[in-house]
Each structure stands twice: as C-alpha cells, then as structure tokens.
C-alpha positions as CSV (number, residue, x, y, z in Angstrom):
1,M,72.8,83.1,96.7
2,E,70.4,83.9,98.9
3,L,70.4,86.7,101.4
4,P,69.7,84.9,105.5
5,A,66.3,85.4,105.4
6,A,66.3,87.0,109.1
7,L,68.7,89.9,106.7
8,R,66.5,89.8,104.0
9,A,63.8,90.5,107.1
10,A,65.5,93.4,108.9
11,V,66.6,95.1,105.4
12,D,63.4,95.1,104.4
13,R,62.3,96.9,107.5
14,A,64.6,99.2,107.3
15,L,63.6,100.2,103.1
16,E,60.1,99.9,104.3
17,G,58.2,103.6,103.1
18,V,61.4,104.9,101.1
19,P,60.8,106.7,97.8
20,L,62.0,104.7,95.4
21,A,62.7,107.7,93.5
22,D,64.8,108.5,95.9
23,L,66.6,105.3,96.3
24,Q,67.4,105.7,92.9
25,R,68.7,108.7,92.8
26,A,71.1,107.9,95.9
27,A,72.4,104.3,93.9
28,D,72.9,106.1,90.4
29,T,75.3,108.4,93.1
30,L,77.1,105.5,94.9
31,S,77.3,103.2,91.8
32,A,78.8,106.3,89.6
33,R,81.7,106.7,93.1
34,Y,82.0,102.8,93.8
35,R,83.2,103.0,89.4
36,A,85.2,105.6,89.5
37,E,87.1,104.6,92.8
38,T,85.9,108.3,94.3
39,R,88.6,109.0,96.6
40,D,87.9,112.8,97.4
41,G,87.9,112.7,101.2
42,R,83.6,112.3,101.4
43,L,82.6,108.5,103.0
44,H,80.3,106.9,99.8
45,L,77.5,106.7,102.9
46,S,78.3,109.9,104.4
47,D,74.4,110.8,103.8
48,E,71.3,108.6,105.8
49,M,70.0,108.1,101.7
50,F,73.1,106.5,100.3
51,A,73.0,104.0,103.2
52,R,69.7,103.0,102.5
53,A,70.6,103.1,99.1
54,Y,73.3,101.0,99.8
55,L,71.2,98.4,101.3
56,A,69.2,97.8,98.1
57,T,71.7,97.9,95.7
58,R,74.4,96.3,97.2
59,L,74.6,95.0,100.6
60,P,73.2,91.1,98.8
61,A,76.0,91.5,96.1
62,T,78.6,92.7,98.8
63,F,77.3,89.7,101.2
64,A,77.3,86.8,98.8
65,A,81.7,88.4,97.8
66,V,82.5,88.1,101.6
67,R,80.7,85.0,102.2
68,A,82.1,83.3,99.4
69,S,85.3,84.1,100.7
70,M,84.4,83.3,103.8
71,E,83.2,80.0,102.9
72,S,86.8,79.7,101.1
73,A,88.8,80.0,104.0
74,A,86.3,77.8,105.7
75,E,86.9,74.4,103.1
76,L,90.7,74.4,104.8
77,M,90.2,75.3,108.1
78,P,87.2,73.0,109.4
79,G,89.1,72.9,112.6
80,F,88.1,76.9,112.6
81,E,85.6,77.7,115.3
82,P,85.9,81.7,115.5
83,K,84.2,83.0,118.9
84,S,85.6,87.0,118.4
85,L,85.1,89.5,115.6
86,L,86.3,92.4,114.6
87,D,85.0,94.0,111.3
88,V,86.8,97.3,110.2
89,G,84.3,99.5,107.5
90,A,81.8,97.6,108.7
91,G,80.0,99.5,106.6
92,P,75.7,98.1,107.6
93,G,77.8,95.5,109.0
94,T,77.8,92.7,106.4
95,A,81.2,90.7,107.3
96,L,78.6,90.2,110.5
97,W,75.7,88.4,109.2
98,A,78.5,86.5,106.7
99,A,80.3,85.6,109.7
100,A,77.3,84.5,111.5
101,D,76.0,82.5,109.0
102,C,79.4,80.9,108.2
103,W,80.5,80.2,111.9
104,P,77.7,79.8,114.3
105,T,80.6,80.3,117.2
106,L,80.9,83.3,116.9
107,G,79.2,85.1,119.9
108,S,80.6,89.0,120.0
109,A,81.8,91.0,117.4
110,T,83.0,94.8,117.4
111,L,82.7,96.8,113.8
112,L,84.4,100.0,113.2
113,E,82.3,102.3,110.8
114,A,83.5,106.4,110.2
115,S,80.0,106.8,108.5
116,Q,77.8,107.6,111.3
117,S,74.5,107.6,109.0
118,I,75.4,104.3,108.1
119,R,76.2,102.9,111.4
120,K,73.1,103.5,112.5
121,V,71.2,101.3,109.9
122,G,74.1,99.1,110.6
123,E,72.7,99.0,114.2
124,E,69.2,99.3,113.6
125,L,70.3,95.6,110.7
126,S,72.6,93.9,113.2
127,A,70.1,93.8,116.5
128,H,68.7,91.1,114.6
129,S,71.9,88.8,113.1
130,G,71.9,86.5,116.6
131,V,75.4,87.3,117.5
132,E,74.6,88.1,121.2
133,R,78.0,91.0,122.0
134,V,77.9,93.2,118.8
135,E,79.2,96.7,119.7
136,W,79.9,99.3,116.8
137,R,82.5,101.9,117.8
138,A,82.9,105.5,115.4
139,A,86.4,105.1,113.4
140,D,88.2,105.3,110.6
141,A,89.9,102.9,108.9
142,S,92.3,104.9,107.7
143,K,93.8,106.5,111.0
144,S,95.2,104.3,113.5
145,F,92.4,102.6,116.1
146,E,91.9,101.0,119.3
147,A,90.9,96.8,119.3
148,Q,91.3,94.2,121.2
149,K,92.7,91.0,119.1
150,A,90.1,88.6,117.5
151,D,90.0,85.6,116.5
152,L,89.0,86.2,113.3
153,V,89.0,90.1,111.6
154,T,87.8,91.4,108.1
155,L,88.4,94.2,105.5
156,A,85.4,94.1,102.9
157,Y,85.2,97.2,99.9
158,V,87.3,99.4,102.6
159,L,90.8,98.9,100.3
160,D,89.3,100.9,97.5
161,E,88.9,103.9,99.5
162,L,92.6,104.2,101.0
163,S,95.8,105.1,99.5
164,A,98.0,102.5,98.7
165,A,100.5,103.7,101.4
166,E,97.1,103.6,103.8
167,G,96.2,100.3,103.1
168,L,99.3,98.5,104.0
169,A,99.1,100.2,106.9
170,L,96.1,99.0,107.3
171,A,97.1,96.0,106.6
172,E,99.8,95.8,109.1
173,R,97.8,96.7,112.0
174,L,94.8,93.9,110.9
175,W,97.2,91.6,111.1
176,A,98.7,93.1,114.4
177,A,94.9,92.5,115.8
178,V,94.4,88.8,114.6
179,S,94.8,85.5,117.2
180,G,93.3,83.4,113.4
181,L,91.8,84.8,110.6
182,L,91.9,87.1,108.5
183,V,89.6,88.3,105.5
184,I,89.8,90.6,102.9
185,V,88.3,91.0,100.0
186,E,87.5,93.4,97.1
187,P,86.1,94.5,93.9
188,G,86.7,91.9,91.2
189,T,89.0,94.1,89.1
190,P,92.4,95.0,87.5
191,A,92.7,97.6,90.2
192,G,91.0,95.7,93.0
193,W,93.7,92.9,92.5
194,R,97.0,94.9,92.2
195,R,95.7,96.2,95.6
196,M,95.6,92.9,96.8
197,M,98.4,91.1,95.2
198,A,100.6,94.2,97.3
199,V,98.8,93.9,100.2
200,R,99.2,89.9,99.8
201,S,102.9,90.6,99.5
202,R,102.8,92.3,102.9
203,L,101.2,89.6,104.8
204,V,103.9,87.4,103.6
205,E,107.2,89.0,104.9
206,L,104.8,89.6,108.1
207,G,104.7,85.3,108.2
208,A,101.1,84.9,107.4
209,H,99.7,81.8,105.9
210,L,97.8,81.9,102.5
211,V,95.1,80.0,103.3
212,A,93.0,81.0,100.3
213,P,92.8,82.0,97.3
214,C,96.5,80.9,96.5
215,P,97.1,77.6,97.3
216,H,101.0,78.6,97.9
217,S,102.9,81.5,98.8
218,Q,105.3,82.6,96.3
219,A,105.3,85.6,94.1
220,C,101.7,86.1,91.6
221,P,102.8,83.9,88.5
222,I,99.4,86.3,86.7
223,A,100.5,89.1,84.4
224,E,98.5,91.9,83.2
225,P,96.8,92.4,81.4
226,D,95.1,89.5,83.0
227,W,94.1,89.6,86.7
228,C,93.1,87.3,89.6
229,H,89.1,87.5,90.1
230,F,85.9,85.0,91.4
231,S,82.2,85.6,90.7
232,R,79.3,85.2,92.2
233,R,75.4,85.0,91.0
234,V,73.0,87.2,93.2
235,A,69.4,86.9,94.2
236,R,67.4,90.4,93.3
237,S,65.0,91.1,95.3
238,R,61.8,93.2,93.1
239,L,63.2,96.4,95.0
240,H,66.8,95.8,94.6
241,R,65.6,94.9,90.6
242,L,63.7,98.6,90.7
243,T,66.5,101.0,92.7
244,K,68.5,99.1,90.6
245,R,65.9,100.1,86.6
246,G,67.4,95.6,86.1
247,E,64.9,93.5,84.5
248,V,67.0,89.8,85.9
249,P,66.5,88.2,89.0
250,W,70.0,88.8,89.1
251,E,73.2,89.8,89.4
252,D,77.0,88.5,89.3
253,E,79.5,89.8,91.3
254,K,83.8,89.7,91.0
255,Y,85.2,90.0,93.3
256,I,88.9,89.1,94.8
257,F,90.0,88.3,98.3
258,I,92.8,87.3,100.8
259,A,92.9,84.6,103.9
260,A,95.6,84.9,105.9
261,A,96.0,82.3,109.2
262,R,98.5,82.8,111.9
263,Q,98.5,78.7,111.0
264,P,98.8,76.9,108.4
265,A,95.3,75.6,106.8
266,E,94.8,72.6,104.6
267,R,97.1,72.1,101.3
268,F,95.1,72.1,97.7
269,A,97.1,70.7,94.6
270,A,95.2,73.9,92.4
271,R,92.5,76.6,92.0
272,V,89.8,77.1,89.2
273,L,90.9,80.4,88.2
274,A,88.2,81.0,85.8
275,P,85.0,79.0,84.1
276,A,85.5,76.1,82.7
277,R,85.4,76.0,79.1
278,G,84.3,72.5,77.5
279,G,83.8,70.4,74.2
280,S,83.1,66.3,73.4
281,G,84.9,64.8,75.6
282,K,86.8,67.4,77.1
283,I,87.2,69.5,79.5
284,Q,89.7,73.1,80.0
285,L,90.7,74.7,83.2
286,K,92.6,77.5,84.1
287,L,94.9,76.1,87.5
288,C,97.0,78.5,89.7
289,Q,98.9,75.8,91.4
290,A,100.7,75.0,93.9
291,D,103.7,74.7,92.8
292,G,103.1,78.8,92.1
293,S,102.5,78.1,88.5
294,V,99.4,78.8,86.4
295,E,98.9,76.3,83.6
296,E,95.9,76.0,81.3
297,K,95.5,72.8,81.1
298,L,93.0,69.9,78.6
299,V,91.2,67.0,80.5
300,T,90.1,64.7,78.5
301,K,87.4,61.8,79.1
302,R,90.9,59.2,78.9
303,D,91.9,60.7,82.3
304,G,88.9,58.5,84.3
305,E,88.6,60.2,87.5
306,L,90.0,63.7,86.8
307,F,88.0,63.9,83.8
308,K,84.6,63.2,85.7
309,T,86.6,65.9,88.8
310,A,87.0,68.7,85.9
311,R,83.4,68.2,85.0
312,R,82.2,69.3,87.4
313,A,84.5,71.9,88.8
314,D,83.5,75.2,88.5
315,W,85.3,79.1,88.7
316,G,87.0,79.3,92.0
317,D,86.3,75.4,93.1
318,I,89.5,73.5,94.3
319,L,91.3,70.7,93.3
C-alpha cells in the first residue's frame, strides 16, 4: 500500500531539512517504547523530533492498517457515507487521511490529541487532506472529554498506552459518541489481540453490531497461544528506509481491529485468518465462520467454484 500522493507530499515537506541522524535516534527510541508497550506517564510523541520521526517511520504503516480496517468495514456497509469524523488519540491525523481516502463524503473532522508536538505536525498535514472543516483539540484519551456525536469514530494505536480499565472506559465513551460506525485498531500482537477482545465483549454488551472482522458476535473461538491478526504490506520511501536503517523497499504491518456499527451490516460466511497454504490441486484455509467456530478447511479441485475462490483468497478476505 502507498500513501495518498497529497499525504506523501505533506510528509516530505514536514521532514525537509531534518537531520537524518536526529531522526534515526528518535526513531530508535520510539521503536523501543512501542515494542515494550511502555506506560510511564510520558507520551510517545511528546517531543517534536519524536513527532517527525513518527512521520518518517510509523505513519505509513499506521495509515495502511487503519485504511485496510476501514476498507473491510466499507465492503460490508456499501450505503455508509459518513460526513463527520471524531478521532481520539489522533497523533498526526493518520485516521483522518485514511477516512478521507475511504469515504470521499467526509466533510468535517474533530481530532483529539494530548501531545502538543504531534498536534502541531498534524495541523500542518491536515491542511492538505481535502476535508473542508478540521478542528484539532487538546484532550487526553485516558480522561473524560467532550465531543459531539459523529458518523464515524476512530481510535488507532491508543489502547496500548492505557490500562485495561481505562481502555474499556474509553470504548464506552467512544460508543456513546457514535451515530454510525466505530473503528478501533491496535498492533497485531498477542497483547493487542487480548485488549481488542476485551473491547469487543464490552461493545457487544452495549448492543453494538459487529461489522468486521468477525462474522459473528459469539465469544471468540481462538485460544492462546494463537491470536487473531492481519497484515498489510507497506511501501517504504527512501527516507523511511534510511531512518529505519532498512534495505528492503517494503515492510509488513501486523494489526488487529474491530468495526462496530449502530445498524447491522451485510452478513458473510467466513473470513480468512491466515495466509493460504497450497499444494498441487489443493488449498488449506484457516477460517473464522459465522457459526462461531474456527476451521482449517481443505479445498480441492473437486470443490469446483469454491476451489477457484480459495485460490484467490488472501489473508483477511471474506468468503
């Protein structure tokens, strides 16, 4: 996945003249904190150099995960045309860009972010988003905040900075603010999946209709040490590679998400939970199914059209 041209250009402008060595040092610190899921009361993006390093190294992958999550929901809600967005823990406005790219009907957005440094960077970027009315507010996701209802509400890569109790309380506040669709995205780690499963249960208790990725609202059938997650390949710019000291022109972002709506979405039979494994005349698929089960399904040429569909199925696709 590539960043939209306008976002790529805005990021390039924001990083123009920033010393590479400074970006690399800040990126190393950010990476260590994210991997450790550090919660020491300090915001990951509290320093302007950290904010710039985030643009160079994390924004492309975060955009890809959020955009893919929205696409999964949009596929099952073809009539959903949001006009307003509320994004909590907005960072540099990644979800704004993803939502505008997914739903051209978006006309206004309210973005809540506690870090002054990343808000400043986000304001620079969002001026080029194409969304007519964008308002940035200082607000801490772990505390109460005031916001009008929005058609689309998003929370991306924020729960890992909160305690379990804070995360569930925030999920309840977000659900109260939704008039259409809520999309929550987290890193595709075992810990990220556990956080998402707690939020999923709470949303079901509150009466939410699960849109994606789950084909059912029953208890998740996956048992540890297994976990549910998805992957999106992200193109790296030259500066991205240099800042992360990488050689290959891409990286794979693992993520987990929940899309929940006020109204039921289209139903589907199953979702592919892992890369397909194939051999001569056969395909092995790991499927989460509408009856609440997970199945390793072997599809062969004898299955006719199902085999043709299975050959085209990718990780995260619906059947």
